[in-house]
N, C-alpha and C positions, 0 to 999 in steps of 0.2 A: 656781275659786279654792279652794273647800272641798275639792275632791279633792286639791289640792296640800298643803293644810294637814294632811289626814288622812295623806297619804303621808309628810310630814315628821315627823309624830308617830310613825309607824312607824319611820322612820330613827332617831329619838331613842331609842325603846325598845330597838331592836336594838343601837345603839351603847353604851348604858349596860350592857346585858346582856353584851355581848362584853368590855367593859372590866373587868368584875368577874371574868371568867374568866382574865384575864392580869394579875394584881395586881402582879407585879414590874414589868412594863412600865408599868403605871398609876402607881405611886408613883415610879418612876425618872424619868418625864417631868415629873412635878410637881416633883421635886427639881431637874432641869435648868433648868426655867423659874424656879425660885426663885433659882438662882445668877445667871441673867440679870438678874433684878430687882435683886438686891443689888449686882451689879457696876455697873449703870447709876446707881443711887442714890449709891454711894460715889464714882463718877467725878465727878459734879457736886458732891458734898460737898467733894472735894479741890480742885476749881476755886475754890469760894467760901472756902476757907481762905486763898487768895492774892489774891482779888479780891472786890469788893463788887457788881460788875455783870457780866453776861454778855450781850453784844449789847443793852445797854440794859435788861435785865431784872434784877430783884432775885432773891435766892435763893428766896423764896416763889413768885414768878412762874415761875421756871424749874422748880420742882418740880411745879407744876400742869401745866406742859408735859410734864415727864417722866412724870407719872401718865397724861397723855393718850396718849402713844405706847405706854406699857405696856398700857393698856386696848385700844388698836388692835391691838397684837401679840397679846394674849390672845384677842380676838374672831376674828382671822384664824386663829390656831392652833386655835381651837375649831371654827370653822365651815368654813373653806376649805382649810387647809393640807394635810390628808390627801388631799383630793380633787384638788388641783392636783398633788400628788406622783404620783398614779396615772395622770393623763391621758396623759402621753407613753408610758407603758407600754401602755396600752390601744390607742393609735394604732399603735405599732410592732409589736404582736403581733396586730393585727386584732381585738382584743377589743371594740372600739368598736361592732361590729355588734350586740352584745347590747343596747346602750342605744338604738341608732338605731331598732330595731324595736318598742320599747315604746310604748304609747299615751299617753305623756306627753312633755313637752319634754325632749330629750336634754341640753340645756344645764342645765335644772333638776336632772335626775337626777345628772349628772356633777359638779355644783358643790355639791350638798347631801346626797349619799347617806351620807357618813361624818362623823358628829359626834364630835369628840374629847372624850370625857367627862373625861379627866384634865386637859385644858387648860381645861375649864369650871371646875374647882376653882381654877385659877390666874386665871381671869377674875374670880372672886369676890375673890381676893387683890388683884388689880390695882385693882378697884373700891374695896377697903378703903384702898389706898395713895392713891387719888384723894381719898377722904373726908379722910384725914389731911392731904394737901396743901392742901385747901381750909381746913381748920382752922388751918393755919399762916399763912394769908394775913391780914395785919393790918387790912385794910379790908373792909367789907361788899360782897358781890357780889350783885346782884339775881338772884332765882331765874329771871327770864326769860333773862338772859345765861347762867346755868349750864345751863339746858335747851337753849339754842341751842348752847352749847359741846358738850354731849353729843351732840346731833343731828348736829353737824358732824364729830364723831369717828366716828360710825357711817357718815356719808358718806365720811369719810376711809378707813375700812376697806374700803368698796366700791371706792373709787378705787384703793387699794393692790392690791386683788384684780384689778381690771381691768388694771392695768399688768403684774401678774404673768402673767395669762392672755395678754396680748399678747406677752410674752416667751416663752411656751410654745408658742403656735400655730405658729411656724415648723417645729415637728416634723412637721406634716402634709406639708411639702414636702421638708425636709432629712432626715427620719427619723433625726435625731441623738438622743442619749440624753435630753437635757433641753432641747432648743431653745436659746434664749438666756437660760436662767434663771440661769446663772452670772453673767452681766452684771447681771441684775436684782438678785441677792443682793448683789453688790458695791455697786451704786448705792443700794440700799435703806437703807444705813447713814445716808444723809442724812436719813432720817425722824427719827433720834435727835438731830438738832442743830437749834437755833433758826435759822430762815431768815436772820435779820439778821446772822449772822456771815459770810455769803457776800456777795460784791459782784460787780458787773458782769454779764458774760454767764453766769457760773455761777449766779447767783441767778435770772436770767431763765429759764434752762433748768429750774431746780428749781421754779418756780412755773407752768410752762406745758408744756414738752415732756416732761420726766420729773418730774411734779408731786409729788415726795415732800414738799416743804415744805407742801403743802396738806393733808397727812394729819393732822398734829398741831400743827405750828407756827402755821399760819394760824388754826385754831380757838382756840388759846391767845391769839393776838392779838385775836380777837373779844372775849374777856373784858376785855382791858385797854385797848382803843382807845376813843376817844370815840364815833364813829359807825361801826359795823361794816358798813354797807350795802355799800360797795364790796368789802370782803373776802368777804362772804357771796355776793354776785353772782358774783365771780370764781371762787370755789370751785365753785359750782353750774354755772357755764358750762363750766368745764374738765371737770367730772364728766360733764355731758351730752355733751360732745364725745367724750370717751373711751368713753362707752357706745355712741354711734353708730358709732365706728370699730371697737369690739370686736364689735358686732353684725354689721357688714359683713364683717369678716375671718373671723368664725366661720362665717357662711354660705358664704363662699368656700372655707374650709378643708374643710367638709363635702362640698362639690361635688368637691374634688380628692382626697378620702379614698379609698384603695383598700382594700376590705374583704378579709377573710380568704379569701373564696370567689371573689374576682375574679382 
């Protein structure tokens, strides 16, 4: 474990050093994420000009939810996004060999090697938006619920990443440019909507098969529901299931991988 922590510390130092060398790209990506944040906040502000409730949530509740998925997006962009972008390229070019022969887990190396320093700045901003959203809430929220909410958002980020990887792994068999990631990107927009606006089989899919509603919407429900036990157990069970499926398909993908020398 200590070896992986030291390795990740090296990844961090290298990533921040490289970010400072390309300052135009550094500030441009910060600016692009800022636009994303502003658009989402204004979108829900416009909705509440015309309505007092959205899927049973008040405006302060919705903005806590919004701050939640902004934090999830910022963590994903900071920790995982660059790494998932490169994975299909490594597979198709045979560059994966370089990571498979290293004396560390290739899964760890490929998922954590590139830390996006510019997105880390936006993670701080997203956290600031969350603090603002909690300050707008008219009733006191216990610190236990708030800590649970934050923990479930971190879990939601992991779940989001697992679904993303599952969409990418078909590249091992199809050798397409990005696997099924275009489908993932289209469906991931559901993360940005409260789950209660969906009904019937669509909602069932979003809380189980393609569990985007578990990323930020269910954690927000934990804050506002009476007894969150069922919600928490459901989130953890689905995350555990996706982790097992991901682990199985990852091992299967590595067995089918054709290296550059084969």
